[in-house]
N, C-alpha and C positions, 0 to 999 in steps of 0.2 A: 484369841487379842480383834479386838474392832477394825472395822475397816473402813476409810473417810466416807465414801457413802452414806453411811445408817445410820452418821451423828444428822447430814441431813436432812431425812426425811424429816422428820421431826418437826423442821423449820419451814420445811417447805411445805405440810398438812396448814403446821400452824394460816402462812402464807394467804391460802386457799380459803379459811377460815375465817379469816379475816378480813377480803378482799369479799367475800361471798356476804357478810355481815356490812360492811361496803356499802355494798349494789342495793342490798335489800333497804338499808338509809335511806340512798337516794332514792328508790321509788317510791317510801311514803314521803317525802318531804316533796314530789313532785307533784304526786296523787290531791297533799294540804295547799298546794300554788292555786293547783289546776279545780281547785275547791274552794280556794278562795276567791283569783279572779278571774274564773270564769265568769263568772254570773257578772263583773261588769261588764268584764271584753263584750262580751254577747248582744248584751243593752246598748252598746255601743252602735258592733253592726250593725245592730237588727235599724236604731234608727240609724244611723246613715245609709242606709237599705232603703227606708223609707221615705226620707227629704231627696234621694236621689231618682225616684220612681212616681213622684210630686213632679206635674209642673213648675217650674217658673212660674214668681206671679207677674206677672205686668206692671210696668210702673208707667203714672202715665208721663211723656216727659211737659216738663216746664218752659211755658218759651221764657228766651234770656230775658231776665232783669235790662232792661235803661245803662246805660253807660254811669257812673254815678259822676266822674272823670271829666271833666272839660280837654276835647284836643291838646287845650297849652297849660293842661296839667300832665298831663299821660306821659309820663319817658319810657321812650324804645330804647334799649338797646339796639346794635345792631351788629350779629354776625355775618363774617364771611366759610358759610360751608361749601363754600365750589371751590376753591384752590384759583381763583382770578383774579389777579390784582386790579386791586383797588373798584371791587363789585361792591364790599362792602359800604365803603364811602360814595359811589354812586344811588345807594341804594338806600342813606342818611340821607342823602338831598332830598328822595323823593319826598321820607318820611319827615322830614322837618316841610318842606311843601306842603304838605298836607295840612299841617300845623304842629305835629307833636311836637314834645320837648327831647333833645337826644340824652340820650345816655349815653355810656360803652360804647366806642363803632373799635372791633377786633375780628381775630381770628375764630372760629368754631375750634375747636380740639380734636373733631374730624370730617372725612368732607361727606355732605350732604346731598343724596337724591332728587330731592324734592326744596322749595323753598315754604314755609309753614313761621307758627305766628305761634310763641306757647307767652302763657301769662302767669300768672304767682293765681293763690289760693283768692281769691272775690274777683278777682277782676278778668273777670270771663267777658263780661260788656264790652267793656272797652278792646279788647283780645280779638272778639267777631269784630267792631266796627275798626281796626286797626287792617282787618282782613280785607274788611272788603273792601276801604280805603283806597286798599294798591292791588286788588284783584290776587288774590293769593288765598287759595281751597283749603289748606290746613292746616288749622286750626287746636292747638291742643294747654290740655293743662300741662305745665311745667315739666319736666320731664331731662334727668342731668345732671341738671345743675339747682345746687340749693338755692335758695333767696339773698342771703349773701355775698352768693356771689356776684348777685344782679349789679352791687352798689347803690340800693335806691329807685333801681329800674322796676319798672310794673311791668313790662315786656317786653319781650325778645323778641326778635325778628333774625331768622336764621335765610339767607342765602344759598341757594340748590343750587345744585346742577343743571 
């Protein structure tokens, strides 16, 4: 009479044999992948290492262009970024006193530590002129806002703390 453990042994041997064949196939596939993908990856790493090792090229700083728009044609959005009531309206009065066209006046979405002027693409010279007129040190490209949010304004003055 056959015992139950005698029936299990052929299955165990078959399982071990199939697992060994699958492991061998996996090793072959890994070797093929290394051969096919290894060269492009190695080339990429060599190129990126070479570019990191070379000194960056110096670019000439071009002087800011002269403003194209007159002050009366330059629209300025004024936002209160310091949380003090009336700060945006007081700044808007100063903007208008310098001859600029006033855009929307409101509150910034968050507090800002420093007053800054942001400009839309192509209006850097106008932004620098506004900053010079109002004695604002920070002038940056539009960041955190899309041009559609400006309601047509060319520049944004954010009043900081």
